C-alpha positions as CSV (number, residue, x, y, z in Angstrom):
1,M,156.6,181.8,-7.6
2,A,159.2,179.3,-6.6
3,T,157.5,176.5,-8.6
4,H,157.2,178.8,-11.6
5,Q,161.0,179.5,-11.5
6,T,161.9,175.9,-11.2
7,A,159.5,174.8,-14.0
8,R,161.4,177.1,-16.4
9,F,164.4,174.6,-16.1
10,C,162.5,171.4,-16.7
11,I,164.1,170.9,-20.1
12,D,167.7,170.9,-18.7
13,P,167.5,170.4,-14.9
14,K,170.5,170.6,-12.7
15,L,171.2,169.4,-9.2
16,S,170.4,172.8,-7.8
17,H,166.9,172.6,-9.4
18,E,166.2,169.2,-7.8
19,Q,167.3,170.7,-4.4
20,A,165.0,173.6,-4.9
21,I,162.0,171.3,-5.7
22,M,162.8,169.3,-2.6
23,R,162.8,172.4,-0.5
24,I,159.5,173.5,-2.0
25,G,158.1,170.0,-1.1
26,R,159.4,170.3,2.5
27,Y,157.8,173.8,2.8
28,L,154.4,172.5,1.5
29,L,154.5,169.5,4.0
30,G,155.4,171.8,6.8
31,T,152.6,174.3,6.1
32,A,149.8,171.8,5.1
33,D,147.7,173.0,8.0
34,R,147.7,176.6,6.9
35,G,145.5,178.2,4.3
36,I,143.4,181.1,3.3
37,I,140.0,181.5,5.0
38,Y,137.6,182.8,2.4
39,E,134.5,184.5,3.8
40,P,132.6,185.9,0.8
41,D,131.0,189.3,1.1
42,P,128.3,189.7,-1.6
43,K,128.5,193.5,-1.3
44,K,132.1,193.6,-2.5
45,G,131.5,191.5,-5.6
46,L,134.5,190.3,-7.5
47,E,137.7,192.4,-7.6
48,C,140.5,191.9,-10.1
49,Y,144.1,193.2,-9.7
50,V,146.5,193.0,-12.5
51,D,150.3,193.4,-12.0
52,A,149.9,194.5,-8.4
53,D,150.8,193.4,-4.9
54,F,148.2,191.8,-2.8
55,A,145.6,194.5,-2.8
56,G,143.3,193.4,0.0
57,G,140.4,191.0,0.1
58,C,141.1,187.3,-0.4
59,P,142.7,186.0,-3.6
60,V,140.4,183.4,-5.3
61,Y,142.6,183.0,-8.3
62,W,146.3,183.8,-8.6
63,V,148.7,183.3,-11.4
64,S,152.2,184.4,-12.3
65,K,153.5,183.8,-15.8
66,L,155.5,185.3,-18.6
67,Q,153.5,187.2,-21.3
68,T,153.6,185.4,-24.7
69,E,153.1,188.7,-26.6
70,I,155.8,191.3,-27.0
71,A,154.7,194.8,-25.8
72,L,156.2,198.0,-27.2
73,S,155.4,200.0,-24.1
74,T,154.6,199.6,-20.4
75,A,151.0,200.7,-21.1
76,E,150.6,198.0,-23.8
77,A,152.0,195.4,-21.4
78,E,149.4,196.4,-18.8
79,Y,146.6,196.1,-21.4
80,I,147.9,192.6,-22.3
81,A,147.9,191.6,-18.6
82,L,144.4,193.0,-18.1
83,S,143.1,191.1,-21.2
84,T,144.7,187.9,-19.9
85,A,143.2,188.4,-16.4
86,L,139.7,189.1,-17.8
87,R,139.8,185.8,-19.6
88,E,140.0,184.1,-16.2
89,V,137.7,186.5,-14.3
90,I,134.7,186.5,-16.7
91,P,133.9,182.8,-16.3
92,L,134.2,183.3,-12.5
93,M,131.7,186.1,-12.6
94,T,129.3,183.9,-14.6
95,L,129.7,181.1,-12.1
96,M,129.1,183.5,-9.1
97,K,126.0,184.8,-10.9
98,E,124.7,181.2,-11.4
99,I,125.3,180.3,-7.8
100,N,123.5,183.4,-6.5
101,E,120.4,182.7,-8.6
């Protein structure tokens, strides 16, 4: 999330943005030995959560970005988010199917 926020100011960066990027770099250097341990469970399959907090399981793909479309309602915004997520999930499902064959 922090990199997303700083990237929004790449056209006209200020000293505070440079300091934020340096802080992100120090954080990444200090946590390089940490990570997510992914132990796949074929029974669970692939789960997709849109516009939700971490909902259990292990995240394989995570993205946070502004929608490019303008929604007229919250429901429409959720459908747009779901459509965007499925564009990423369907190729992953195909890959998982090919690996399991």
